[in-house]
LUMRODO-423197 format. One record per residue: y, z, x of N, C-alpha, C in turn; residue number from 1. Coordinates in steps of 0.1 Angstrom, whole numbers. Layout:
N
[node [Y,Z,X],[Y,Z,X],[Y,Z,X],NUM] ...
This chain:
123
[node [220,1137,820],[229,1131,810],[239,1141,805],1] [node [251,1136,803],[262,1144,798],[259,1147,784],2] [node [261,1160,780],[260,1164,766],[273,1168,760],3] [node [275,1163,748],[288,1166,741],[284,1173,727],4] [node [293,1182,723],[292,1188,710],[304,1183,702],5] [node [302,1177,691],[312,1172,682],[313,1181,670],6] [node [324,1188,668],[326,1197,657],[337,1192,648],7] [node [332,1188,635],[341,1183,625],[335,1185,612],8] [node [343,1189,602],[338,1191,588],[336,1178,581],9] [node [341,1167,587],[340,1154,581],[327,1147,588],10] [node [316,1148,580],[303,1143,585],[303,1129,591],11] [node [309,1120,583],[309,1106,587],[317,1104,600],12] [node [328,1111,602],[336,1110,614],[328,1115,626],13] [node [322,1127,624],[315,1133,635],[303,1124,639],14] [node [296,1119,629],[285,1110,632],[289,1098,639],15] [node [301,1092,635],[306,1080,642],[310,1083,656],16] [node [315,1095,659],[319,1099,672],[306,1100,681],17] [node [296,1106,675],[283,1107,683],[278,1093,686],18] [node [279,1083,677],[274,1070,680],[283,1063,691],19] [node [296,1066,691],[305,1060,702],[302,1067,715],20] [node [299,1080,715],[296,1087,727],[283,1081,733],21] [node [273,1079,725],[261,1073,729],[263,1060,736],22] [node [272,1051,731],[276,1039,738],[282,1041,751],23] [node [288,1053,754],[294,1056,767],[284,1063,776],24] [node [271,1065,771],[261,1071,779],[262,1086,778],25] [node [268,1092,768],[269,1106,766],[261,1110,754],26] [node [252,1120,755],[244,1125,744],[252,1134,736],27] [node [254,1130,723],[262,1138,714],[254,1145,703],28] [node [259,1157,699],[253,1164,688],[265,1168,679],29] [node [263,1164,666],[274,1167,656],[270,1179,648],30] [node [280,1188,647],[279,1199,638],[291,1199,628],31] [node [288,1203,616],[298,1200,605],[305,1212,600],32] [node [312,1219,609],[320,1230,605],[320,1241,616],33] [node [328,1251,614],[330,1261,624],[318,1270,626],34] [node [312,1274,615],[301,1283,616],[289,1277,623],35] [node [286,1264,620],[276,1257,627],[279,1255,641],36] [node [292,1253,644],[296,1252,658],[293,1264,666],37] [node [296,1276,661],[294,1288,668],[279,1290,670],38] [node [271,1287,661],[256,1288,663],[252,1279,673],39] [node [256,1266,673],[252,1256,683],[256,1261,697],40] [node [268,1266,698],[273,1271,712],[265,1283,717],41] [node [259,1291,708],[251,1302,712],[237,1296,717],42] [node [232,1285,712],[219,1280,715],[220,1271,728],43] [node [231,1264,730],[232,1254,741],[246,1253,745],44] [node [248,1252,758],[262,1250,763],[263,1236,767],45] [node [272,1228,760],[273,1214,763],[283,1212,775],46] [node [284,1200,780],[293,1196,791],[307,1195,786],47] [node [309,1191,773],[322,1189,767],[321,1191,752],48] [node [332,1196,746],[333,1198,732],[345,1189,726],49] [node [342,1182,715],[352,1176,708],[354,1184,695],50] [node [366,1189,693],[368,1199,683],[379,1195,673],51] [node [376,1194,660],[385,1192,649],[393,1205,647],52] [node [406,1204,644],[414,1215,641],[414,1219,627],53] [node [416,1210,618],[417,1213,603],[404,1213,596],54] [node [398,1226,596],[385,1228,589],[387,1240,580],55] [node [379,1240,569],[380,1251,560],[375,1264,566],56] [node [379,1275,561],[375,1288,565],[380,1292,579],57] [node [372,1289,589],[376,1291,603],[381,1278,609],58] [node [394,1278,613],[399,1265,618],[395,1263,633],59] [node [398,1251,637],[395,1248,651],[402,1256,662],60] [node [414,1261,659],[421,1270,668],[413,1283,670],61] [node [407,1288,660],[399,1300,661],[386,1297,669],62] [node [380,1286,666],[368,1282,674],[372,1280,689],63] [node [383,1274,692],[387,1272,705],[390,1286,712],64] [node [396,1295,705],[397,1309,710],[384,1316,713],65] [node [374,1314,704],[361,1319,706],[355,1313,719],66] [node [356,1300,720],[350,1293,732],[356,1299,745],67] [node [369,1301,745],[376,1306,757],[373,1321,760],68] [node [369,1329,750],[366,1343,752],[351,1345,756],69] [node [343,1335,752],[328,1337,754],[325,1334,769],70] [node [318,1343,776],[315,1341,790],[307,1328,793],71] [node [298,1325,784],[290,1313,786],[296,1300,784],72] [node [308,1300,777],[314,1287,774],[329,1286,778],73] [node [334,1296,785],[348,1296,789],[353,1283,797],74] [node [344,1278,805],[348,1267,813],[345,1253,807],75] [node [340,1252,795],[337,1239,789],[350,1232,786],76] [node [351,1220,790],[363,1212,786],[363,1210,771],77] [node [374,1213,764],[375,1211,750],[386,1201,747],78] [node [382,1191,740],[391,1180,736],[393,1182,721],79] [node [406,1185,717],[409,1186,703],[411,1172,697],80] [node [405,1171,685],[406,1158,678],[412,1162,664],81] [node [423,1156,661],[430,1159,649],[438,1148,643],82] [node [441,1148,631],[450,1139,624],[465,1144,625],83] [node [466,1156,630],[479,1163,630],[485,1160,644],84] [node [495,1150,645],[501,1147,657],[514,1153,660],85] [node [516,1165,654],[528,1173,656],[528,1180,670],86] [node [540,1180,677],[540,1186,690],[535,1201,690],87] [node [538,1208,679],[534,1222,678],[518,1223,679],88] [node [511,1214,673],[497,1214,673],[492,1212,687],89] [node [497,1202,694],[494,1199,708],[497,1211,717],90] [node [508,1217,715],[512,1228,724],[503,1240,721],91] [node [500,1243,709],[491,1254,706],[477,1252,712],92] [node [472,1239,710],[459,1236,716],[459,1238,731],93] [node [469,1234,738],[470,1235,752],[471,1250,756],94] [node [479,1258,749],[480,1272,752],[466,1279,751],95] [node [459,1275,741],[446,1281,738],[435,1276,748],96] [node [438,1266,756],[428,1261,766],[422,1248,764],97] [node [427,1239,755],[422,1226,753],[426,1217,765],98] [node [418,1208,770],[422,1200,781],[430,1188,776],99] [node [428,1184,764],[436,1173,758],[435,1173,743],100] [node [443,1165,737],[443,1163,723],[443,1148,720],101] [node [434,1144,711],[435,1130,707],[437,1130,692],102] [node [444,1119,687],[448,1118,673],[438,1108,666],103] [node [434,1112,655],[425,1103,647],[434,1092,641],104] [node [428,1080,639],[414,1076,641],[410,1074,656],105] [node [398,1078,659],[393,1078,673],[386,1065,675],106] [node [389,1059,687],[381,1047,691],[373,1050,703],107] [node [364,1041,707],[356,1043,718],[364,1044,731],108] [node [375,1036,732],[384,1037,743],[391,1050,744],109] [node [395,1056,733],[402,1069,733],[392,1080,737],110] [node [379,1079,733],[369,1088,737],[367,1087,752],111] [node [365,1075,757],[363,1073,771],[374,1079,780],112] [node [387,1076,776],[398,1081,783],[399,1096,783],113] [node [396,1102,771],[395,1117,770],[385,1123,779],114] [node [373,1117,780],[362,1122,788],[366,1121,803],115] [node [373,1110,807],[377,1108,820],[388,1119,824],116] [node [398,1120,815],[408,1130,817],[402,1144,818],117] [node [392,1147,811],[385,1160,811],[377,1162,824],118] [node [375,1151,831],[366,1152,843],[352,1151,841],119] [node [348,1147,829],[334,1146,825],[328,1132,829],120] [node [336,1122,827],[332,1108,832],[340,1105,844],121] [node [334,1097,853],[342,1092,864],[352,1082,860],122] [node [363,1081,868],[373,1071,865],[368,1057,868],123] 
């Protein structure tokens, strides 16, 4: 089964994304912030990461940089999830190694398309 890590400081949104992923046949684990994300990535390498950008203390860009520097997680597809739909945000995410960016609010169709674009789900 495909495993996804959902990183967001908004607990209800992260939990809702995990429920939608489950409907797509993807096993999701939600963690609620950057520090929890880094610990989760040390314990288990998921098949895909959904990463919020705007989080307190350590933002999603820093987490994405960590993922790309870490030998065990460099190749994990990272899908940035944000309410910031500015071109600068999308460009920075891409430069740091995100495979795509989706804008909140997230629907099951958006998640499915993002997973297909990342090569995690078949077309």
